[in-house]
C-alpha positions as CSV (number, residue, x, y, z in Angstrom):
1,X,0.1,-0.2,-0.1
2,X,1.3,3.3,-0.7
3,X,1.2,6.5,1.4
4,X,-1.6,9.1,0.8
5,X,-1.1,12.8,1.4
6,X,-4.1,15.4,2.6
7,X,-4.0,19.1,1.8
8,X,-6.1,21.3,3.9
9,X,-5.6,25.0,5.3
10,X,-7.9,26.6,7.5
11,X,-8.2,29.8,5.2
12,X,-10.2,27.7,3.1
13,X,-12.8,28.6,4.9
14,X,-12.6,32.2,4.7
15,X,-13.6,32.4,1.1
16,X,-17.4,32.9,1.4
17,X,-20.1,33.8,-1.3
18,X,-22.9,34.2,1.4
19,X,-25.9,32.2,3.0
20,X,-27.4,29.7,0.7
21,X,-24.5,29.5,-1.6
22,X,-23.9,25.8,-2.5
23,X,-20.2,26.4,-2.6
24,X,-19.8,27.1,1.0
25,X,-17.2,26.5,3.8
26,X,-19.5,23.8,5.2
27,X,-18.5,21.6,2.3
28,X,-15.1,21.6,3.8
29,X,-16.1,21.1,7.0
30,X,-17.9,18.0,6.6
31,X,-15.1,16.4,4.8
32,X,-12.9,17.1,7.6
33,X,-15.2,15.9,10.0
34,X,-15.7,12.8,8.2
35,X,-12.2,11.9,8.0
36,X,-11.4,12.7,11.7
37,X,-14.3,10.5,12.6
38,X,-13.8,7.6,10.7
39,X,-10.2,7.5,11.8
40,X,-8.9,8.2,8.2
41,X,-7.2,11.5,9.0
42,X,-5.2,10.0,11.2
43,X,-3.6,7.7,8.2
44,X,-2.9,10.5,6.1
45,X,0.2,12.8,5.5
46,X,-0.5,16.1,6.2
47,X,0.7,18.5,3.3
48,X,1.0,22.2,4.0
49,X,-0.2,24.1,1.5
50,X,1.5,27.5,0.4
51,X,0.9,30.7,-1.5
52,X,1.1,29.7,-5.3
53,X,3.6,31.9,-7.1
54,X,2.3,34.4,-9.6
55,X,4.9,32.9,-12.5
56,X,3.0,29.3,-12.2
57,X,-0.5,30.8,-11.8
58,X,0.7,32.7,-15.3
59,X,1.4,29.9,-17.0
60,X,-2.5,29.3,-17.0
61,X,-4.1,32.5,-16.6
62,X,-3.4,36.0,-18.1
63,X,-1.3,38.1,-16.1
64,X,-4.2,40.7,-16.6
65,X,-6.6,38.7,-15.0
66,X,-4.7,38.1,-12.0
67,X,-4.1,41.8,-11.6
68,X,-8.0,42.5,-12.0
69,X,-8.8,39.9,-9.3
70,X,-6.0,41.7,-6.9
71,X,-7.5,45.2,-7.7
72,X,-11.2,43.6,-7.1
73,X,-10.8,42.0,-3.9
74,X,-13.0,43.1,-1.4
75,X,-11.9,44.3,2.4
76,X,-15.4,43.9,3.2
77,X,-18.4,42.7,1.9
78,X,-18.5,40.8,-1.6
79,X,-17.5,41.5,-5.2
80,X,-19.4,39.7,-8.1
81,X,-17.6,38.1,-11.0
82,X,-20.5,36.2,-12.4
83,X,-24.2,35.3,-11.2
84,X,-23.0,32.6,-9.3
85,X,-19.3,33.6,-8.4
86,X,-18.5,36.4,-6.0
87,X,-15.1,37.2,-3.9
88,X,-15.1,38.0,0.1
89,X,-12.3,39.4,1.8
90,X,-10.8,35.7,2.5
91,X,-11.1,34.7,-1.3
92,X,-8.1,35.5,-2.7
93,X,-5.9,34.0,0.0
94,X,-8.1,30.8,-0.5
95,X,-7.5,31.1,-4.2
96,X,-3.7,31.3,-4.0
97,X,-3.3,28.4,-1.4
98,X,-5.7,26.4,-3.4
99,X,-3.6,26.4,-6.1
100,X,-0.7,26.4,-3.9
101,X,-2.1,23.3,-2.7
102,X,-1.9,21.5,-5.6
103,X,1.6,22.6,-6.2
104,X,2.6,21.0,-3.1
105,X,1.2,18.2,-3.4
106,X,3.1,18.1,-6.7
107,X,6.5,18.4,-5.0
108,X,5.4,15.8,-2.2
109,X,4.6,13.1,-4.8
110,X,7.5,13.7,-6.9
111,X,10.0,14.0,-3.9
112,X,8.4,10.5,-3.0
113,X,7.0,11.4,0.1
114,X,3.8,10.1,-0.8
115,X,2.1,8.1,-3.7
116,X,-1.0,10.1,-3.8
117,X,-2.6,13.4,-2.4
118,X,-6.1,14.4,-2.1
119,X,-6.4,18.3,-2.1
120,X,-9.5,19.2,0.3
121,X,-9.0,22.6,-1.3
122,X,-11.3,25.5,-2.2
123,X,-12.3,27.6,-4.4
124,X,-12.7,24.7,-7.0
125,X,-10.9,25.5,-10.0
126,X,-12.0,23.2,-13.5
127,X,-14.2,26.2,-15.0
128,X,-11.7,29.0,-14.4
129,X,-10.6,30.3,-18.0
130,X,-7.1,31.9,-18.9
131,X,-9.1,35.5,-18.4
132,X,-12.2,35.0,-16.4
133,X,-13.8,33.5,-13.0
134,X,-16.8,31.3,-13.6
135,X,-18.7,28.9,-11.9
136,X,-17.5,29.4,-8.4
137,X,-13.8,28.9,-9.8
138,X,-10.9,31.5,-9.3
139,X,-7.8,30.0,-10.6
140,X,-7.4,26.3,-12.2
141,X,-5.8,24.5,-9.6
142,X,-5.9,21.5,-11.6
143,X,-4.2,23.1,-15.0
144,X,-1.7,25.0,-12.8
145,X,-0.5,21.7,-11.2
146,X,0.0,20.0,-14.9
147,X,2.3,23.1,-16.2
148,X,3.9,22.8,-12.9
149,X,4.8,19.1,-13.4
150,X,5.9,19.9,-17.0
151,X,7.8,23.0,-16.8
152,X,9.3,22.3,-13.3
153,X,9.6,18.4,-13.1
154,X,9.8,17.9,-16.8
155,X,7.0,15.4,-17.2
156,X,6.0,15.0,-20.8
157,X,2.7,13.1,-20.6
158,X,0.0,14.2,-17.8
159,X,-3.4,12.4,-17.9
160,X,-6.1,14.5,-16.5
161,X,-9.3,12.7,-15.3
162,X,-12.7,15.4,-14.5
163,X,-15.5,13.5,-13.3
164,X,-17.1,16.4,-12.2
165,X,-20.9,16.3,-13.1
166,X,-20.3,19.8,-14.7
167,X,-17.6,19.8,-17.8
168,X,-14.3,21.1,-16.8
169,X,-14.0,24.0,-19.9
170,X,-11.4,25.9,-18.5
171,X,-9.4,22.8,-18.1
172,X,-10.3,22.2,-21.5
173,X,-9.3,25.1,-23.1
174,X,-6.4,25.2,-21.4
175,X,-4.6,22.3,-23.2
176,X,-7.0,21.7,-26.3
177,X,-4.1,22.2,-28.5
178,X,-1.7,20.2,-26.4
179,X,-1.1,16.3,-27.3
180,X,1.3,16.0,-24.0
181,X,-2.2,16.4,-22.2
182,X,-4.7,13.8,-22.2
183,X,-7.9,15.3,-20.8
184,X,-10.8,12.9,-20.4
185,X,-14.1,14.3,-19.0
186,X,-17.7,12.7,-18.2
187,X,-20.3,15.3,-17.6
188,X,-24.2,15.6,-17.2
189,X,-24.7,16.8,-20.6
190,X,-26.8,19.3,-21.6
191,X,-25.9,21.0,-18.3
192,X,-23.7,24.0,-17.0
193,X,-21.7,25.6,-18.9
194,X,-22.8,23.7,-22.0
195,X,-19.6,22.7,-23.3
196,X,-18.4,19.5,-23.5
197,X,-20.2,17.9,-26.7
198,X,-18.3,14.3,-27.7
199,X,-17.1,16.2,-30.8
200,X,-15.0,18.4,-28.9
201,X,-11.7,16.4,-29.4
202,X,-9.3,19.3,-29.2
203,X,-7.7,21.3,-32.1
204,X,-4.3,21.3,-34.3
205,X,-1.6,19.2,-32.7
206,X,-3.8,18.4,-29.7
207,X,-6.7,16.9,-32.1
208,X,-8.0,13.4,-30.0
209,X,-6.1,14.4,-26.8
210,X,-9.6,15.9,-25.5
211,X,-11.9,13.3,-24.8
212,X,-15.5,14.3,-23.9
213,X,-18.2,11.9,-22.5
214,X,-21.1,13.1,-22.0
215,X,-23.3,11.1,-19.7
216,X,-27.5,11.2,-19.2
217,X,-29.4,12.5,-16.7
218,X,-29.9,9.4,-14.5
219,X,-26.9,7.3,-15.1
220,X,-25.0,6.1,-12.2
221,X,-22.4,3.4,-11.1
222,X,-23.0,0.8,-14.0
223,X,-22.8,3.2,-16.9
224,X,-19.8,5.2,-15.5
225,X,-18.0,2.1,-15.1
226,X,-18.4,1.1,-18.3
227,X,-17.2,4.2,-19.8
228,X,-14.3,4.3,-17.4
229,X,-13.2,0.8,-18.4
230,X,-13.9,0.9,-22.3
231,X,-12.9,4.7,-22.9
232,X,-10.3,5.8,-20.5
233,X,-8.4,2.7,-20.0
234,X,-8.0,2.3,-23.6
235,X,-7.3,6.0,-24.3
236,X,-4.5,6.1,-21.1
237,X,-3.1,2.8,-22.1
238,X,-1.9,4.1,-25.3
239,X,-0.9,7.3,-24.2
240,X,0.9,5.9,-21.2
241,X,1.0,8.8,-18.9
242,X,3.5,9.7,-16.3
243,X,1.3,11.5,-13.9
244,X,-2.3,11.5,-13.3
245,X,-4.4,14.4,-12.1
246,X,-8.1,13.8,-11.0
247,X,-10.5,16.9,-10.8
248,X,-12.6,15.3,-8.3
249,X,-16.0,16.4,-8.2
250,X,-18.7,14.5,-6.2
251,X,-21.7,16.5,-7.6
252,X,-22.4,13.6,-10.0
253,X,-23.6,11.8,-6.7
254,X,-27.3,10.7,-6.7
255,X,-28.0,13.0,-3.8
256,X,-26.6,16.1,-5.3
257,X,-28.7,19.0,-5.6
258,X,-27.1,20.3,-8.4
259,X,-27.5,17.6,-10.8
260,X,-29.4,14.9,-11.9
261,X,-26.8,11.8,-11.9
262,X,-27.1,8.7,-9.9
263,X,-23.2,7.9,-8.7
264,X,-22.9,6.3,-5.2
265,X,-20.2,6.2,-3.0
266,X,-19.3,2.7,-4.2
267,X,-19.4,4.2,-7.6
268,X,-16.7,6.6,-6.7
269,X,-14.7,4.1,-5.0
270,X,-14.7,1.9,-8.4
271,X,-14.0,4.8,-10.4
272,X,-11.0,5.7,-8.0
273,X,-9.9,1.8,-8.7
274,X,-9.5,2.1,-12.3
275,X,-8.0,5.6,-12.5
276,X,-5.3,4.1,-9.6
277,X,-4.7,1.0,-12.1
278,X,-3.8,3.1,-14.7
279,X,-1.6,5.0,-12.6
280,X,0.0,1.9,-11.0
281,X,0.4,0.7,-15.0
282,X,2.1,3.4,-16.3
283,X,2.9,6.6,-13.7
284,X,4.4,4.5,-11.0
285,X,1.2,5.3,-8.8
286,X,1.5,9.0,-8.7
287,X,-2.0,10.7,-8.7
288,X,-3.0,14.1,-7.6
289,X,-6.3,14.5,-6.7
290,X,-8.0,18.1,-6.1
291,X,-11.8,19.1,-4.8
292,X,-14.1,20.3,-7.6
293,X,-17.7,20.2,-7.0
294,X,-20.2,18.0,-4.3
295,X,-23.0,20.0,-2.7
296,X,-25.1,17.8,-0.7
297,X,-22.9,17.3,2.9
298,X,-23.6,13.9,3.7
299,X,-23.2,12.5,0.3
300,X,-19.8,14.6,-0.6
301,X,-18.2,13.6,2.7
302,X,-18.9,10.0,2.2
303,X,-18.1,10.2,-1.6
304,X,-14.2,11.7,-0.4
305,X,-14.3,9.2,2.5
306,X,-14.7,6.1,-0.2
307,X,-12.3,7.9,-2.8
308,X,-9.5,8.3,0.1
309,X,-10.1,5.1,1.2
310,X,-9.7,3.1,-2.0
311,X,-6.3,5.3,-2.6
312,X,-5.0,4.3,0.9
313,X,-5.8,0.3,-0.3
314,X,-3.6,0.9,-4.1
């Protein structure tokens, strides 16, 4: 069994988009409480996040966007960036530490201190575009970690598996012309943000390295398992990634209020096992998993527990 790390910081709770907003600090409180009560937290190697350096954030995001976020960050109240996404006084620090949590996870894995890491971070990241916050996201944590792996550690093939119920438009757009990144996404379709058709396969040299599998409302464990076994495994075995990153949204759970899919905690454990098999075969077991969505607190905490338990067992 390999060692599993956990990235968490109390500053993630200081990002607050208001009463009733689904992407709430209570999401992380529920996860951490579940991990503590189950005894799993004691089995994890704690990894301290750092504030991500601008040089790594700007591998993915425009420097003008970064400057604009800094200007707009409020000292009190909230500033709305889109209908779903706003900044509170604690948002910018949380966003820097979320991206930096992913970078610290990469460092720990590459130093062989751990084999895999779950990043219990917020705000999430996969909707963030190069120059635009959207869908609860400010910095694309997974995309930034991917470029960091390539530029700092010289890796040439990275697999990103996005099983969030919403399509990771920002991640896709970051890498759609890049054959060194294989981006695989399952998502409810049609659903926010409206991207992720099966015909979106990448552009130019990157054509064929974007794989979108739109899922129909109501599909659950059996359908997801079949897609991962038949589509993802074949593509990944051909690609032979040196590192695997999971955009780990848990909002395809049957009880999630923002979607209509049918996954269970057991389903997430199975998907984790399939992805871990890919990492074992090709990437020395290296997996970085970063929290995206998941808005029913009980379902989210149970799904994260099942996910981490599976990582601990591989």
